[in-house]
C-alpha positions in Angstrom: -24.8 -1.8 -38.3 -24.6 -0.7 -34.7 -24.9 -4.3 -33.5 -22.1 -5.4 -35.9 -19.8 -2.6 -34.6 -20.5 -3.6 -31.0 -19.6 -7.3 -31.8 -16.4 -6.3 -33.5 -15.4 -4.0 -30.6 -16.2 -6.8 -28.2 -13.9 -9.3 -30.0 -11.2 -6.7 -30.3 -11.3 -6.2 -26.6 -11.1 -10.0 -26.0 -8.1 -10.2 -28.4 -6.4 -7.4 -26.5 -6.9 -9.1 -23.1 -5.6 -12.4 -24.6 -2.4 -10.7 -25.7 -1.7 -9.0 -22.4 1.6 -9.9 -20.8 1.4 -12.4 -17.9 2.1 -11.0 -14.4 5.3 -12.2 -12.9 5.9 -12.4 -9.1 9.3 -12.1 -7.4 10.8 -12.5 -3.9 14.1 -11.3 -2.5 16.7 -14.1 -1.8 18.9 -14.5 1.3 22.6 -15.1 1.4 23.5 -18.8 0.8 25.2 -20.2 3.9 28.5 -22.1 3.6 30.3 -24.7 5.7 33.3 -22.4 6.1 31.1 -19.7 7.6 29.6 -22.2 10.0 33.0 -23.3 11.0 34.2 -19.7 11.6 31.3 -19.1 14.0 32.1 -22.0 16.3 34.6 -19.9 18.4 32.3 -16.9 18.5 30.0 -16.1 21.5 26.4 -16.8 20.5 23.9 -14.1 21.1 20.2 -13.3 20.7 19.1 -10.6 18.3 15.9 -8.7 17.9 15.3 -7.2 14.4 12.8 -4.3 14.1 11.0 -2.1 13.8 11.7 -2.2 10.0 10.2 0.8 8.2 9.8 1.3 4.5 8.8 4.5 2.7 5.1 4.6 1.6 6.0 4.6 -2.1 7.4 1.0 -1.7 4.3 -0.2 0.2 2.6 -1.7 -2.8 2.6 -4.9 -4.9 4.3 -3.4 -7.9 8.0 -3.3 -8.2 9.2 0.3 -8.2 12.0 1.5 -10.5 13.4 5.0 -10.8 13.1 6.9 -14.1 14.8 10.0 -12.6 15.4 11.6 -9.2 11.8 12.8 -9.3 10.0 10.2 -11.3 9.2 6.6 -10.5 7.7 3.7 -12.5 5.3 1.1 -11.1 5.6 -2.2 -13.0 2.0 -3.5 -13.5 3.1 -6.9 -14.7 6.1 -7.4 -12.3 5.1 -7.6 -8.7 6.3 -8.7 -5.3 4.9 -12.1 -4.2 4.4 -10.8 -0.6 4.5 -7.5 1.1 8.0 -6.1 0.6 8.4 -5.2 4.3 7.9 -8.8 5.3 10.1 -10.1 2.6 12.9 -7.6 3.4 12.8 -8.4 7.1 12.8 -12.2 6.6 15.8 -12.1 4.2 17.7 -9.8 6.6 17.1 -12.2 9.5 18.2 -15.2 7.4 21.4 -13.3 6.4 22.2 -12.4 10.0 21.6 -16.0 11.0 24.2 -17.0 8.5 26.7 -14.3 9.3 26.4 -14.5 13.1 26.4 -17.1 15.8 22.9 -16.4 17.0 21.0 -18.5 19.5 17.8 -16.9 18.2 16.7 -13.9 16.1 13.3 -12.4 16.8 11.1 -10.1 14.8 9.7 -7.0 16.5 7.5 -7.0 18.5 9.1 -10.1 20.1 7.3 -12.2 22.6 8.3 -15.0 25.0 10.9 -15.4 27.7 14.0 -15.4 25.5 16.1 -12.3 26.4 17.4 -10.1 23.6 21.1 -9.1 23.6 21.0 -6.6 20.8 18.2 -4.9 18.9 18.6 -3.7 15.3 16.2 -1.0 14.1 16.1 -0.2 10.3 14.6 2.5 8.2 14.7 2.0 4.5 15.1 5.4 2.8 15.4 4.2 -0.7 15.2 0.8 -2.4 14.7 0.9 -6.2 16.9 0.9 -9.3 16.9 0.9 -13.1 16.1 -2.2 -15.1 19.3 -3.1 -17.0 21.5 -0.7 -15.0 21.7 -1.0 -11.2 19.9 -1.4 -7.9 20.1 1.0 -5.0 19.5 0.6 -1.3 19.8 3.4 1.2 19.1 2.8 4.9 19.4 4.3 8.3 20.0 1.7 11.1 20.8 1.6 14.7 22.0 -1.1 17.2 20.8 -1.0 20.8 22.1 -3.0 23.8 18.9 -4.4 25.2 19.9 -4.8 28.8 20.2 -1.0 29.4 18.6 0.3 26.2 21.8 2.0 25.2 22.2 3.0 21.6 25.6 1.6 20.5 25.6 2.8 16.9 23.5 4.8 14.4 24.5 4.8 10.8 23.3 5.6 7.3 24.4 3.2 4.7 24.2 3.3 0.9 24.7 0.3 -1.4 24.6 -0.1 -5.2 24.7 -3.3 -7.3 25.1 -3.4 -11.0 22.7 -5.7 -12.9 24.2 -8.7 -14.7 21.4 -8.7 -17.3 18.2 -7.1 -18.4 14.8 -7.6 -16.8 13.2 -7.6 -13.4 14.7 -10.9 -12.3 18.2 -9.3 -12.5 16.9 -6.2 -10.6 15.5 -8.3 -7.8 18.7 -10.4 -7.6 20.8 -7.2 -7.4 18.5 -5.8 -4.7 19.0 -9.1 -2.8 22.7 -8.5 -3.1 22.4 -5.0 -1.7 20.6 -6.5 1.3 23.5 -8.9 1.8 25.8 -5.9 1.9 23.7 -4.3 4.5 23.5 -7.5 6.5 27.2 -7.9 6.4 27.8 -4.3 7.7 25.3 -4.9 10.6 26.8 -8.2 11.4 30.4 -6.8 11.6 29.2 -4.0 13.8 27.5 -6.5 16.2 30.6 -8.6 16.3 32.6 -5.5 17.4 30.3 -4.9 20.3 30.2 -8.6 21.3 34.0 -8.7 21.6 34.7 -5.2 22.9 31.8 -3.4 24.6 30.5 -6.4 26.5 33.9 -7.4 27.8 
């Protein structure tokens, strides 16, 4: 009888494993470039930019996608995960966005190496990056721009962005988070353009 119960329990365990939801993996997506943006950049002075350090809070330093249940409670999605470390994905998407929004000869990731001089450095601290599935995605950051030649801080700012989800599910959440990074990238790019055309002239 004990052997029979053990066999039954074993097959029930196998059935449970077989019915588990498959794990899905996600990446943030950059801003799509357009011909009009490229055309608008032709008359702009091209610069070199260094991005980093980029810092994320410890609660985001994990494979699981984090959502917010309340101000004091978070949820870790066991079957919906990032395909790569979020810090690397966030940094790469930000750089791709800035490459689209600015006329940049080169954009380097901190710590940069090589002989290419950096005109401006952008440091970013992510304070919050989460959301609610089916509702909205939130991004709060503190960022600063430095002029590299004299290490002068030109601007420090805290920015908050929110994007409504267009559907249910984690794919919509990640898409909305990508949109929030576009908003951040646009704000940083506009600030850099201001310094290129005013401070340096």
